[in-house]
N, C-alpha and C positions, 0 to 999 in steps of 0.2 A: 521740627517744631511748628512748621507751617506747610500748608498745601495738602493735597490728597496723598493717600498711599495708592500706588499704581502697580498693577500686576498685568502680565501678559502671558498668553499661551501661543506657542508656535507650532506649525506643521511645516516640515521641510520635504519637498518632493525629492525622491532619490537622486534625480539628475542634478539637483542643486548642491548636494553635499560637497563634491570636489570643487565647485565654484566658490562657495562661501567659506569653506573650512580654513583657508589660509588667513582670512581677515576676521572671522568671528571668534571672539574670546570672551572671557569674563568681563562684563561691562565695567567693573571697577578697575580693571587693568588697562582700559582703553581711554584715550583722551576723548573729549567731546567731539572733536573733528573726526576721529577714527570711528567713533560710534555712528555718526551720521553717514559716513562713507560706507560702513558695513551695512547699515540699514538700507541705504539705496541699492547696494548690491543684492541684498536679500530680496527686496521687493522686485527687482529686475529679474531675479532668478526663480520667481514663483513661490517664495516662502509666504505663507498665509498666517495672519495673526488674529487673535482675539484680545481685546483690551477690557480690563475691569479697573474700577477705582472706587475709593471711598473717601469722601470729603471730610474736612475737619469736624463738622457736626456729627457725622456718623462715628468717627474715631472717638470723639468725646462721649457719645452715647453708649457705645458697645465695648470700647477699649481697642487698642491698636492691633492686638492679635486677632480678635474677631473681625475687625474691619479688614484686615489683610486677608483672612479666609474668605470674606464676602467678595473682595476684589478678585481673588484668585478663582473662586467659583464662577463669577461673572465672566472672567476672561476665557475660561475653558468652555463655558456654555456658549459664548459668542463664537468661538472658533468652531465648535461642533456644528452650530447652526450654519455658519458661513460655508463650511466644507461639506455639509450634509452627512457627516459621519454619525453612525449609530453609537450613542454613549456606552451601550453594553459591550461594544467591541473595542472601545478606546482604552489605551494605556496612557495614563498621565504620569509623567515624571515630575515630581514636586521638589522644588528647590528648598531643601531643608530637611529637618528630621521628622516632620509631622505630615499627616494626611490632611487633605482639605475636607472639612466637615460636610459640606453640602453636595458632595459628588458620589452618592452611593451607587449610581449605575456604572460608573467608570472604575476600572482597575487602577490602582495608584501605587507608585513606588517612590517613597521619599528618597532623595539623593542629597546627602550633606555635601556642601560645596558643589552643587549641581551645575552652576554656571561655569565651573572649571572642568567638569567631567563630561558634560553632555552638550553637544552642539545645539540641540533644540532648546535646552534650558538657557544656554548662553544667548541664542537668538532672541528668545522671549525677554530676557533680561535687558538686552540692548534696546529692543523696541520700547519696553516700559520706561527705561531711563530717558531715552530721547523724547518721548511724548511728555513725560513729567517735566523734564527740563524746559521744553517749549512752553508748557503751561505756566511754569514759574516765571518765565520771561514775560509772558502776557500779564501775569499778576504784578510784575514790577511796574508796569505802566499804570495799572489800576490803583496800586497802593505805593506811590512814590515815597522814597525815604527809607524803606526797609532793606533795599538791596537784594530783592529776591532773584534778580537775573544773575547776580554773582554767587551767592551762597546756596541758592535753590531751596531755601527753607531750613537748612541745617543749622545747628547751634554754634555758628562761628562767633568769634569775638565781635565782628562787625554787626552781625545779626542781633546779638545780645545788647550791644550798645544802642541800636535802633529801637529795639523792644523797650528798653529802659526809658529812652527819650520820647518815643511816640505812643507807647502802650500797645497792646495787641490790636490787630485788625481782624475782620471776620475770617480770614484764612488761617489764623493761628489756632493751634490745638490747645484749647483751654485746660484740658486734662493733663497736659505736660507741666511738670513743676515749675520750670523757669518762666513759662508763659503765665501761669497762675500767679506767680510771685510778681511779675511785671504788672499784671492787671490789678493786683492788690495795691501795689505801690502807686499806680496811676489814680486809684480811688482816694488816696490820702490827700 
């Protein structure tokens, strides 16, 4: 309900696979501490990342799916530029059932539950989650009272209570029904 949608792309050098595979897993199955530990290991092992994000205003303007595609496309583009790879020879494993709309030059393979099936998708998922969590912790200091450091912008009971009490802040996604309802309530 708050904060950016964050996406990442990862390139893993062959020598890094045996080093990181014992620790890298689906980001949703790892604790925050294990995600940070896995990210440190990946960076030390030469894994390269590209990051993309779409803020709340973009999410509200184009919808969450299009904003996610934009973030994913940006992440892949940044990784390709960083590594110097030719997009025409790149194979992008996409976490989920859909292809990324703005990557016509790359070959794409959608992988449902990709972060549980592919080490590179899991690596990207961990990177995106760690970066987004850190961003939400920074926003917690900028917008005290919402508890962003704890719930990371998700619709927990504590977040809903803060939203009802304080109304939305600029980091809230106004196109999400609970946020719109809280904004309408705050105007009364």
